[in-house]
C-alpha positions in Angstrom: 0.1 -0.1 0.0 2.7 2.4 0.8 4.7 1.6 -2.3 1.5 2.4 -4.4 0.9 5.6 -2.4 4.5 6.9 -2.6 4.7 5.8 -6.3 1.6 7.7 -7.3 2.9 10.8 -5.3 5.8 10.8 -7.7 3.2 11.9 -10.5 2.8 15.2 -8.5 6.6 15.9 -8.9 6.2 15.0 -12.7 8.2 11.9 -12.3 6.5 9.5 -14.9 8.7 6.6 -13.7 6.4 6.3 -10.6 9.3 5.6 -8.4 8.4 4.7 -4.9 10.3 4.6 -1.6 9.8 2.8 1.7 12.0 1.8 4.6 12.6 -1.7 6.3 11.1 0.1 9.5 7.7 0.1 7.8 7.3 -3.7 7.9 7.1 -3.9 11.7 5.0 -0.7 12.0 2.4 -1.9 9.3 2.7 -5.3 11.1 1.2 -3.8 14.2 -2.0 -3.7 12.3 -2.6 -7.2 13.5 -3.3 -5.8 17.0 -6.5 -4.4 15.5 -8.0 -7.8 15.2 -9.5 -7.8 18.7 -10.8 -4.3 18.1 -12.4 -5.3 14.7 -14.2 -8.1 16.5 -15.4 -5.7 19.2 -16.7 -3.1 16.6 -18.4 -5.8 14.3 -21.8 -4.5 13.3 -21.3 -1.0 14.5 -21.7 2.1 12.1 -18.8 2.3 9.4 -18.2 5.9 10.4 -17.5 4.9 14.0 -15.3 1.8 13.0 -13.3 4.0 10.7 -12.9 6.8 13.2 -11.6 4.4 15.9 -9.1 2.8 13.4 -8.0 6.3 12.4 -7.2 7.2 15.8 -5.4 3.8 16.5 -3.3 4.2 13.4 -2.5 7.8 14.3 -1.4 6.6 17.8 0.8 4.0 16.3 2.2 6.3 13.8 2.9 8.9 16.6 4.6 6.5 18.9 6.6 4.6 16.3 7.5 7.9 14.6 8.5 9.5 17.9 10.8 6.7 18.9 12.5 6.4 15.5 12.9 10.1 15.3 14.7 10.0 18.7 17.2 7.7 17.0 17.3 9.8 13.8 15.9 6.6 11.9 12.3 7.8 11.1 11.8 7.4 7.5 9.2 10.1 7.2 9.1 13.9 8.1 6.0 15.7 7.9 7.3 18.9 9.4 6.7 21.0 6.4 3.1 19.8 6.0 0.6 22.4 7.3 -1.4 20.0 9.5 1.4 18.1 11.2 1.9 17.0 14.9 5.7 17.0 15.7 6.5 16.0 12.2 5.2 12.4 12.7 1.6 12.8 11.9 -0.5 14.5 9.2 -3.8 15.3 10.3 -4.8 15.8 6.5 -4.1 12.1 6.1 -7.0 11.2 8.3 -9.5 10.3 5.4 -6.8 8.1 3.9 -6.2 6.4 7.2 -10.0 6.1 7.8 -10.1 4.1 4.4 -7.1 2.1 5.2 -8.6 1.2 8.6 -11.8 -0.1 7.0 -9.6 -1.9 4.5 -7.4 -3.5 6.9 -10.7 -4.8 8.7 -11.7 -6.6 5.5 -8.3 -8.2 5.3 -8.2 -9.1 9.0 -11.6 -10.8 8.8 
């Protein structure tokens, strides 16, 4: 998912090669999505807006914690400091709709 996102982001920079980037650190970070499994079961049958909002908050929390720890060791593969709606350079609030959708997608994959 990240490769597709960063690859499509290269279009904004007029890079038609669609070059994408990621970091080895992203494997365990995205792997933490498995911890959403009990939450998915708990939220089963609830309104999609509620489920997506809860997942968004969980993803933001995971992104904040992992980004803050990695930043402490100068190993964070992302830096949102220049984005308008960032929190300490590790979260972009304008990505909330993307994380909302990703959370609902993860839910489908987990089930």
